[in-house]
C-alpha positions in Angstrom: -9.2 -12.3 -22.5 -10.9 -9.1 -23.2 -12.3 -8.2 -26.3 -11.1 -4.9 -26.7 -7.4 -6.1 -26.7 -5.4 -5.0 -29.6 -2.6 -5.7 -31.7 -1.2 -2.4 -29.9 -1.8 -4.1 -26.3 0.4 -7.0 -27.5 3.2 -5.0 -28.5 2.9 -2.8 -25.0 2.9 -5.9 -22.9 5.9 -7.6 -25.3 7.8 -4.2 -24.6 7.2 -5.0 -21.0 8.1 -8.5 -21.1 11.3 -7.6 -22.8 12.1 -4.9 -20.3 11.9 -7.4 -17.2 13.7 -10.1 -19.1 16.3 -7.7 -19.1 16.3 -6.9 -15.5 17.6 -10.6 -15.1 21.1 -9.4 -16.4 20.9 -6.9 -13.5 20.5 -9.6 -11.1 23.2 -11.2 -12.6 25.8 -8.3 -12.8 24.5 -7.1 -8.9 25.8 -10.6 -7.7 28.5 -10.7 -9.9 29.8 -7.1 -8.6 29.4 -8.6 -5.0 30.5 -11.8 -4.7 34.2 -13.1 -4.8 36.0 -13.5 -8.0 36.3 -17.1 -8.0 32.5 -17.1 -7.7 31.4 -15.1 -10.7 31.0 -17.6 -13.5 28.6 -19.5 -11.3 26.6 -16.3 -10.6 26.1 -15.7 -14.4 25.6 -19.2 -15.2 23.0 -19.4 -12.5 20.8 -16.6 -13.4 20.5 -17.6 -17.1 19.7 -21.4 -16.2 17.4 -20.4 -13.2 15.3 -18.8 -16.0 15.2 -21.6 -18.4 14.0 -24.0 -15.7 11.6 -21.2 -14.3 10.0 -21.0 -17.9 9.5 -24.6 -18.2 7.9 -24.9 -14.7 5.7 -21.8 -15.1 4.6 -22.8 -18.6 3.8 -26.6 -17.8 2.5 -25.8 -14.4 2.8 -22.4 -12.4 0.5 -20.4 -15.0 -2.1 -23.0 -14.7 -1.9 -23.0 -11.0 -2.2 -19.1 -10.8 -4.8 -18.4 -13.9 -6.3 -21.7 -14.9 -4.8 -21.3 -18.4 -2.7 -24.0 -20.2 -1.0 -24.2 -23.3 -1.6 -27.9 -24.7 -3.6 -26.7 -27.5 -3.0 -26.1 -31.1 -1.2 -22.8 -32.3 -4.2 -21.5 -34.1 -6.2 -21.5 -30.8 -3.5 -19.8 -29.0 -3.1 -17.1 -31.2 -6.3 -15.9 -31.1 -6.6 -11.9 -30.7 -3.1 -11.7 -31.7 -1.8 -14.0 -29.3 -2.3 -11.5 -26.3 -2.4 -14.5 -23.8 0.9 -15.4 -25.1 2.6 -12.4 -24.6 0.9 -12.0 -21.1 2.3 -15.2 -20.2 5.6 -14.1 -21.2 5.3 -11.1 -19.1 4.4 -12.6 -15.9 6.7 -15.5 -16.5 9.4 -12.8 -15.9 8.1 -11.7 -12.7 7.7 -15.5 -11.7 11.4 -16.0 -12.5 12.5 -13.1 -10.2 11.9 -15.4 -7.5 15.0 -17.6 -8.0 16.9 -14.7 -9.3 16.0 -13.0 -5.5 17.2 -16.1 -3.8 20.4 -16.5 -5.8 21.7 -13.7 -4.3 21.1 -14.4 -0.7 22.5 -18.2 -1.0 25.5 -17.3 -3.0 28.9 -18.7 -2.6 28.0 -22.0 -0.6 25.0 -23.7 -2.5 24.7 -26.5 -4.7 24.0 -25.8 -8.2 21.7 -28.7 -9.4 19.6 -28.7 -5.8 19.0 -24.8 -6.6 17.5 -25.8 -10.0 15.3 -28.6 -8.2 14.1 -25.8 -5.8 13.8 -23.2 -8.9 11.2 -25.7 -10.5 9.2 -26.4 -7.2 9.1 -22.6 -6.2 8.0 -21.4 -9.5 6.0 -24.1 -10.5 3.6 -24.3 -7.2 4.7 -22.0 -4.5 4.9 -18.6 -6.0 1.7 -19.1 -8.3 -0.3 -20.5 -5.3 0.2 -16.6 -3.9 0.0 -15.2 -7.3 -3.4 -16.8 -8.0 -4.8 -15.6 -4.5 -3.7 -12.0 -4.9 -4.0 -11.4 -8.8 -6.6 -14.2 -9.7 -9.2 -13.8 -6.7 -8.5 -17.7 -5.7 -10.0 -19.4 -2.7 -12.2 -16.4 -1.8 -9.3 -14.6 0.1 -9.9 -11.3 -1.7 -13.5 -11.4 -1.4 -13.0 -12.2 2.5 -11.0 -8.9 2.7 -13.1 -6.9 0.8 -16.0 -7.9 3.1 -14.2 -7.4 6.0 -12.0 -4.5 5.2 -13.9 -2.8 2.4 -11.3 -3.1 -0.2 -9.2 -6.0 -1.5 -5.4 -6.7 -1.2 -4.0 -4.2 -3.6 -0.5 -4.9 -5.0 -0.3 -3.5 -8.4 2.9 -4.7 -9.5 4.5 -7.0 -7.1 5.9 -5.5 -3.8 4.4 -8.5 -1.7 3.7 -11.1 -4.8 7.1 -11.3 -6.1 9.4 -9.3 -4.2 8.4 -9.9 -0.6 7.9 -13.8 -1.8 11.0 -14.0 -2.9 13.0 -12.4 0.2 11.3 -14.5 2.3 11.6 -17.6 0.6 15.4 -16.9 0.4 15.6 -16.0 4.4 14.9 -20.0 4.9 17.1 -21.0 2.4 20.2 -18.8 4.1 19.1 -20.0 7.2 19.5 -23.7 6.5 22.8 -23.1 4.6 24.5 -21.6 7.2 27.1 -18.8 7.0 30.0 -18.9 4.3 33.1 -20.8 5.7 35.2 -18.1 7.4 32.4 -15.3 7.4 32.2 -15.4 11.2 35.2 -16.1 13.4 35.1 -18.6 16.7 34.0 -15.5 18.8 31.5 -14.3 16.6 33.3 -11.6 14.9 32.4 -10.5 11.5 34.9 -11.0 8.4 34.6 -8.9 5.7 34.1 -10.2 2.3 34.4 -7.0 0.2 32.6 -6.7 -3.2 34.8 -8.0 -5.8 33.7 -5.4 -8.5 31.9 -1.8 -7.7 31.5 -1.2 -11.6 29.7 -4.7 -11.9 27.9 -4.1 -9.0 26.4 -0.4 -10.1 26.1 -1.9 -13.6 23.7 -4.3 -12.0 21.7 -2.1 -10.2 21.2 0.3 -13.2 20.2 -2.4 -15.3 17.4 -3.2 -12.5 16.7 0.6 -12.1 15.9 1.2 -15.8 14.0 -1.9 -16.5 11.7 -1.4 -13.3 9.7 0.9 -15.3 8.8 -1.9 -17.4 7.9 -3.9 -14.2 5.7 -1.2 -12.8 4.4 0.8 -15.7 3.5 -2.1 -18.2 1.9 -4.0 -15.3 -1.1 -2.2 -16.7 -1.0 -4.7 -19.3 -2.8 -2.8 -21.8 -2.2 0.8 -23.6 -5.8 1.7 -22.1 -4.7 1.6 -18.6 -1.2 2.6 -18.5 -1.0 5.6 -16.2 1.8 8.2 -16.0 1.4 8.3 -12.1 2.9 5.1 -12.0 6.0 6.4 -13.8 6.3 9.2 -11.8 5.8 7.4 -8.5 8.6 4.9 -9.8 10.9 7.9 -10.1 10.2 9.4 -6.8 10.5 6.3 -4.9 13.8 5.3 -6.5 15.2 8.8 -5.6 14.2 8.6 -2.0 15.7 5.2 -1.6 18.6 6.4 -3.0 19.0 9.6 -1.0 18.1 7.5 2.3 20.6 5.0 1.6 23.3 7.4 0.8 22.5 9.0 4.2 21.9 6.1 6.5 24.9 3.9 4.9 27.4 6.8 5.3 28.3 7.3 1.7 28.8 3.3 1.2 28.6 2.5 -2.6 27.0 -0.8 -1.8 24.1 0.8 0.0 23.8 3.8 -2.5 23.4 1.2 -5.3 21.0 -0.9 -3.4 19.0 2.3 -2.5 16.9 2.9 -5.4 16.3 -1.2 -5.7 14.8 -0.5 -2.2 12.7 2.6 -2.9 11.5 0.7 -6.3 10.8 -2.6 -4.4 8.6 -0.9 -2.0 6.6 1.3 -4.6 5.7 -1.7 -6.8 2.3 -2.1 -4.6 0.8 1.2 -4.4 2.4 3.1 -7.6 -0.8 3.2 -9.1 -2.5 4.9 -6.5 -0.1 7.2 -4.4 0.5 10.8 -4.6 4.4 11.1 -5.7 4.9 12.7 -2.2 4.0 9.5 -0.6 5.7 7.4 -3.1 9.3 9.8 -2.2 8.4 8.9 1.4 7.8 5.1 0.8 11.0 4.9 -1.2 12.9 7.0 1.5 11.5 4.3 4.5 12.6 1.6 2.2 16.2 2.6 1.6 17.0 3.2 5.2 15.2 0.2 6.1 17.5 -1.8 3.8 20.8 -0.3 5.7 19.5 -0.9 9.0 18.3 -4.5 8.4 21.4 -5.5 6.2 23.7 -4.3 9.0 21.4 -6.0 11.8 21.4 -9.1 9.9 25.1 -9.5 9.0 26.8 -8.0 12.5 24.1 -8.8 14.9 22.2 -12.0 13.9 24.8 -13.7 12.1 22.7 -14.4 9.1 25.1 -14.6 5.9 22.7 -12.9 3.3 25.2 -12.2 0.9 23.5 -9.5 -1.4 21.0 -8.6 1.6 17.9 -9.9 -0.2 15.8 -10.4 2.9 16.3 -6.7 3.7 16.0 -5.5 0.2 13.3 -7.6 -1.0 11.7 -9.3 2.1 11.2 -6.3 4.1 11.0 -3.8 1.5 8.3 -5.6 -0.2 6.5 -6.0 3.2 6.8 -2.4 3.7 5.6 -1.6 0.2 2.3 -3.7 0.6 1.6 -1.8 3.8 2.4 1.5 2.6 -0.1 1.2 -0.2 -2.8 1.1 2.4 -1.4 4.1 4.1 -0.4 6.6 1.3 -3.0 5.2 -1.2 -5.7 6.8 1.0 -7.2 10.1 -0.2 -6.6 11.3 2.9 -2.9 11.5 2.0 -3.3 12.5 -1.4 -3.9 9.0 -2.9 -6.4 7.6 -5.2 -8.2 5.9 -2.5 -9.7 2.3 -3.2 -7.3 0.7 -0.5 -7.4 -0.6 3.2 -4.8 -0.5 5.5 -6.5 -3.7 7.1 -6.5 -5.3 3.8 -3.1 -4.5 3.0 -1.7 -5.7 6.4 -3.7 -9.1 5.9 -2.8 -9.5 2.5 1.1 -8.9 3.2 1.0 -11.3 6.2 -0.6 -13.7 4.2 2.1 -13.6 1.6 5.0 -13.6 4.1 3.5 -16.9 5.8 3.1 -18.9 2.3 6.7 -17.9 1.7 8.0 -18.8 4.5 6.4 -21.9 4.9 7.2 -22.7 1.2 10.6 -21.8 1.6 11.5 -24.1 4.6 9.6 -26.6 3.1 11.3 -26.8 -0.1 14.7 -26.3 0.9 14.3 -28.4 3.8 13.4 -31.5 1.6 16.0 -30.6 -0.6 18.7 -30.4 2.4 17.2 -34.0 3.8 17.4 -35.8 0.2 20.6 -34.6 -1.4 22.1 -31.5 0.5 22.2 -28.0 -0.5 25.3 -26.9 0.7 28.9 -27.6 -1.2 31.7 -29.1 0.6 33.0 -27.1 3.4 36.3 -27.9 2.5 36.3 -26.6 -1.1 33.6 -24.4 -1.5 33.5 -22.2 -4.4 30.4 -22.2 -6.8 32.0 -23.6 -9.9 32.7 -26.8 -8.1 30.0 -28.2 -9.7 29.9 -26.8 -12.8 31.6 -28.0 -16.1 31.7 -24.3 -17.5 34.4 -23.3 -15.3 36.7 -25.6 -16.7 36.2 -23.6 -20.0 36.5 -20.2 -18.7 38.6 -20.7 -15.5 40.9 -18.0 -14.5 44.1 -18.8 -12.1 42.0 -17.8 -9.1 39.0 -19.5 -10.0 40.4 -22.7 -8.2 40.8 -21.2 -4.9 39.2 -22.9 -2.1 36.5 -20.4 0.0 
């Protein structure tokens, strides 16, 4: 904790935490608008409860794993320097809680509720903070090795790899182990369309995420003294690039258009503080096109039923963002410098490996112990929630 941190810094990072907390409503409505009506209630409940479980896991385990800081002390000790360390925890918690929120969109419409909460606890308590500590707290000497080998440390300003790629690649393992939704593919391999239940809800979710992302990126400076308008402008340019690229590549499809800005923002997180705005525009445009291409490929060719396309959106675009920081952050391309392509490639690859291994380990163990998929004869995601008995509409009780 720095001696220069002031009450202004506390307010600054608190506002950032609130903006990222609001993004979880975006995750919820993006999923609500995409899944079928009978599963909308579950999507809303799942995001809220996942956030609560994430808070417990990160408070008692995860934050200490990443930063070596615990909270089992008196309030007087914890509130020193206006409680900056406490609101920093709140801010970083909202990042950690994005992991299960990302995964939720991929496994929607056929995952058991309680095993997913157990997965959330393990992922936020152990898997995510393990890599977070490596990337953002210099654990295990990995960053020192990268610096010695490539002339720079792995740079991820706001979490393209630490948050988004981790969430997307963990989700890939869960989606593969769950299998496709009942009726999604016919016996001869043909895709059966499950259209979004509400384009307005989908669009609302995308807009909430897009606006909140300026807290996600800009407030990653964590102090007023370190805040940079470059981050804000680069975030803007990336979301525009992602939107327009998705518009063209997706042939005006509204689902692709509203995921385009998210793809651009995922990708620009890592290098938003070092790129030139034109580099951010290109980074976002590549991400928007990458999302459309990869979503179509996974659904149509590979028969991977990733409902919201979280692996293409967060996994692939996040990895691209980590690498792009090492390209467009270079002074030769108008960037601020201080980055290395080799370090970015190695750091991104390490994050992907940890995410894949951790995801398959957690969901594989749960699948073996208790099962992670709902009964194929009656799959709808309100099936193991008491709340659906209170809020159910007639079509809530239909089978998948």
